[in-house]
C-alpha positions in Angstrom: 0.0 0.1 0.0 1.4 3.2 -1.0 1.5 6.0 1.7 3.0 9.6 1.6 4.8 9.7 4.8 7.2 12.1 6.7 9.8 9.9 8.4 10.5 12.8 10.7 7.1 12.8 12.0 6.5 9.1 12.5 9.9 7.4 13.1 13.0 7.9 15.2 14.8 9.0 12.1 16.8 5.8 11.5 16.6 3.1 8.7 17.2 -0.5 9.8 18.2 -3.7 8.3 17.4 -7.2 9.9 21.0 -7.3 11.4 20.0 -4.2 13.6 18.9 -4.0 17.1 15.6 -2.1 17.5 13.6 -1.1 20.6 10.6 -2.9 19.9 10.6 -5.8 22.4 7.2 -5.9 24.5 7.5 -8.9 26.5 5.5 -11.0 23.9 2.7 -8.4 24.2 1.5 -9.8 27.5 -1.7 -8.3 28.4 -2.0 -6.4 25.3 -3.6 -6.9 22.0 -4.4 -3.4 20.9 -2.7 -3.7 17.6 -4.8 -6.6 16.7 -8.1 -4.8 17.5 -7.3 -1.2 16.4 -7.1 -2.1 12.6 -9.3 -1.9 9.8 -8.7 -3.5 6.2 -5.0 -2.4 6.1 -3.3 -5.8 6.6 -2.7 -6.6 2.9 -1.7 -10.2 2.3 1.0 -11.0 -0.2 1.3 -14.5 -2.0 3.7 -15.8 0.8 1.0 -14.8 3.5 -1.6 -16.8 1.6 0.7 -19.8 1.1 1.3 -19.7 4.9 -2.3 -19.8 5.7 -3.3 -22.3 3.3 -0.4 -24.6 4.8 -1.3 -23.7 8.5 -5.1 -24.0 8.0 -5.1 -26.7 5.3 -7.6 -24.4 3.5 -7.5 -23.0 0.0 -8.3 -19.6 -1.1 -11.9 -20.2 -1.6 -12.2 -21.3 2.0 -10.2 -18.5 3.5 -12.6 -16.1 1.5 -15.6 -17.6 3.5 -15.0 -15.8 6.8 -11.1 -15.2 7.1 -10.1 -12.8 4.3 -11.7 -10.3 2.0 -10.7 -8.5 -1.3 -10.2 -4.8 -1.9 -8.6 -2.6 -4.6 -5.2 -1.4 -3.4 -3.5 1.2 -5.5 -5.5 -0.1 -8.6 -4.8 -3.9 -8.0 -7.1 -6.2 -6.3 -5.4 -7.8 -3.3 -6.7 -9.8 -0.2 -6.7 -8.6 3.3 -7.4 -10.0 6.7 -10.9 -9.8 7.5 -11.8 -7.5 10.7 -14.7 -8.2 12.9 -17.2 -5.4 13.7 -17.5 -3.7 17.3 -14.0 -3.5 18.0 -13.4 -7.3 18.2 -10.4 -7.0 15.9 -8.8 -9.5 13.4 -10.7 -12.6 12.8 -7.6 -14.7 14.1 -7.7 -13.2 17.5 -8.8 -15.4 20.1 -10.9 -14.3 23.3 -7.8 -14.4 25.6 -6.2 -11.8 23.2 -3.7 -14.0 21.5 -3.1 -14.8 18.0 -4.6 -18.1 16.7 -2.1 -18.2 13.7 1.0 -16.6 15.5 3.5 -18.9 13.9 2.2 -18.3 10.4 0.8 -14.8 10.9 1.2 -12.3 8.0 4.2 -10.2 7.1 2.6 -7.0 8.3 1.8 -8.5 11.7 5.3 -9.8 12.2 6.8 -6.5 11.1 4.6 -4.3 13.2 5.4 -1.6 14.6 8.2 -1.4 11.9 7.3 -0.3 8.3 9.3 -0.6 5.0 10.7 2.1 2.9 11.2 1.3 -0.6 13.9 3.2 -2.7 16.0 2.5 -5.8 15.0 -1.2 -6.1 15.4 -2.0 -2.5 14.0 -1.3 0.9 14.9 -0.8 4.6 12.8 -0.8 7.7 11.9 2.2 9.9 10.4 2.2 13.4 6.9 3.7 13.7 7.2 5.4 17.3 3.6 6.2 17.6 2.0 2.9 16.8 2.7 0.7 19.7 1.8 2.0 23.3 3.4 -1.0 25.2 5.8 0.6 27.8 9.5 0.1 28.6 10.4 -1.6 25.3 13.6 -3.6 25.1 15.9 -3.8 22.1 15.7 -7.0 19.9 17.5 -8.0 16.6 15.1 -7.3 13.8 15.7 -10.6 12.2 14.5 -12.4 15.5 11.6 -10.3 15.8 10.4 -11.1 12.2 11.1 -14.8 12.9 11.0 -15.8 9.2 13.0 -18.6 8.0 15.4 -18.1 5.1 15.2 -14.4 5.7 17.3 -13.5 2.7 14.9 -15.3 0.3 12.0 -13.6 1.9 13.3 -10.3 1.5 14.1 -10.9 -2.0 10.6 -12.1 -2.5 9.5 -8.9 -0.9 11.5 -6.7 -3.2 10.4 -8.5 -6.3 6.8 -8.7 -5.4 6.7 -4.9 -4.6 8.4 -3.7 -7.6 6.4 -6.0 -9.9 3.4 -4.5 -8.4 4.6 -1.1 -9.0 5.0 -1.7 -12.8 1.5 -3.1 -13.0 0.2 -0.1 -11.1 2.0 2.4 -13.4 0.8 0.4 -16.4 -2.8 0.4 -15.3 -2.8 4.2 -14.6 -2.0 4.7 -18.3 -4.8 2.4 -19.6 -8.1 3.8 -20.3 -9.8 0.6 -21.3 -11.7 -0.7 -18.0 -12.0 -4.1 -19.7 -8.3 -4.5 -19.9 -7.7 -3.3 -16.4 -10.3 -5.8 -15.2 -8.7 -8.6 -17.1 -5.3 -7.9 -15.8 -6.6 -7.7 -12.3 -8.3 -11.1 -12.5 -5.3 -12.7 -14.1 -3.0 -11.6 -11.2 -5.7 -12.5 -8.5 -6.0 -16.0 -10.1 -2.4 -16.7 -10.6 -1.0 -15.4 -7.4 -3.9 -16.1 -4.9 -6.7 -18.2 -6.2 -4.6 -20.9 -7.8 -3.5 -23.2 -4.7 -0.1 -23.4 -3.7 1.4 -26.8 -3.0 2.1 -26.8 0.7 2.8 -30.7 1.4 0.9 -30.4 4.4 -0.4 -34.1 4.0 3.2 -35.3 3.9 4.1 -33.1 6.8 6.7 -31.2 4.9 5.9 -27.8 3.2 6.7 -27.5 -0.5 9.1 -24.8 -1.3 7.0 -21.4 -1.8 9.7 -19.5 -3.6 10.0 -21.9 -6.6 6.3 -21.8 -7.1 6.1 -18.1 -6.7 8.8 -17.2 -9.2 7.2 -19.5 -11.8 4.2 -17.6 -11.4 6.0 -14.2 -11.4 7.9 -15.1 -14.8 4.5 -16.1 -16.4 2.9 -12.8 -15.2 5.7 -10.7 -16.3 5.5 -12.2 -19.8 1.7 -12.0 -19.9 1.2 -8.5 -18.4 4.2 -6.1 -18.6 4.5 -4.1 -21.7 
């Protein structure tokens, strides 16, 4: 999701990598689930998030769409996001005790919070959103540990490639005046990257490699969509 931000107003003025220590430790959020309740439809899900949910819940995209996720148009592209319950109940995966029912497989935005990403010149770095988490007396944690994502180098490369692919598509759609073409491209991307089930290997107890599947789809989409 594209946002116009002033880092001086929302951050501590620093940019971080996964090997940096950041003051974000919150005692495992003991007694607090505010960030899981004070959200709307902003938790956008990328293909890796969907793969994780399908693997964890042993459910395909159509099942997730029943009561776990919804679709919205983000910067001109249809993308899924976590479904949020009414009346301040928060994320659909938030349990009554205030804990996350999919914590080990939670989406990237949830893992990163209260960090954000700043994309520049084909790369990105992280920044700390100093006004987002009210938990007191935070401690320093290495960002790599905070994210808790296996094969972090592969994951970050995926994040770069996915982000800048979407940017190319967004720029192309802005120049497209034919609504039917815009709709066709959106449906193609939605089906290729989300609706088409990922092989997770759940039945064998060994998840298939996500990145190989993603890059096959990405190369196909680049050839079919990017002019």
